Structure formats: C-alpha cells, structure tokens
N, C-alpha and C positions, 0 to 999 in steps of 0.2 A: 169415325163413329158410324157415319151413315153406311159405309160399306159393311161393317160388322153386322149391323141391324138387318140390312138387305140380305146378306148371305144367310143369316139366322132364319129369317122368314122364308126364304126360298127352300131351305132344308126342312124346316118344321112343317110348313104348309104345302110343300110341293108346288110352289108358285114359280112362274117365269119372272125373270128380272124386270122386264118392262111392265109387269102388272103392279109393281111396288113403287109408289110415288109418295112424296112427302104428304100429300093431302089424302092418301089412302087411309080409310078408317078401319080399325081392327075388327069391330063387330059388324058393321054394315057391309064393308067391302070384302072382308076375308072370312066372315062368319065365325070369328073366334069367340069362344066362351071364356069364362073366368079361369078354367083349368088351362086352356091354351095360353092365356096371358101369363099365368104364373110360371108355366113351363118355359115360355119365351124369356121371362125375366131371370129365371134361374140360369138358363143357358148363357144369357148376356152377362150375368154376374160372374159366372165361371170364366168367361172369356176376357172380361174387362176389369174385374175386381170391383165394379161399382154396384152397390146394393140399392135397390129401389124398395123402400118400405111399402107394405101393403096399403097403408092409408094414402099413399101418393098415387097408387095405380088408377084410382077413380078419376084423376085429373088428366089422364093420358088417353086420348082417343084416336090420334092419328100417328102415322110414322114420323112426321115432322115434329110433333110434340114430344115423342119419345127421344128423338135425336137431340132436341134442345135440352130436354131434362137430363139426359145422360152427360151431355157436354158440359152443362152447368155444374154437375156433381164432380166432373173430372177436373175442373179448374181449381 
C-alpha cells in the first residue's frame, strides 16, 4: 500500500521519492488543498478498489495515517 501511495503522490504532485515520508503532512509539507486530496483519493480508489468516505478524510493528515487507514480497510 505504501508503494502505491508514494507513486501516486509522485505523479500527482511531481515530487521526488525521498520527499515523501510517513510523517509528511499533506497540507503543510505538500501544500495540498481539498481538491488535491479528493483527486488523490479517487486515483487511489481506482487503483486499489478501496473507497475513503469524505467524512473520514478530515482524520487523515499524513502519508503514514493514509497508509494505515487504507491497510485497515483492505483487511
């Protein structure tokens, strides 16, 4: 799951791989806005089949939190 998320962020935000860490924050570190977040989650849903409801998005602030959230839904 981590690799899928990292590749998605690299493509969407034009980031280098070493810029993406579990503690990286979407808003503060990557300057993502709500539209960026929705776009990322749609792309991840297409790739993994895992849907993240909009009401859960507010609880996800870091790459690591997103990884845990998606892995929890995958199980």
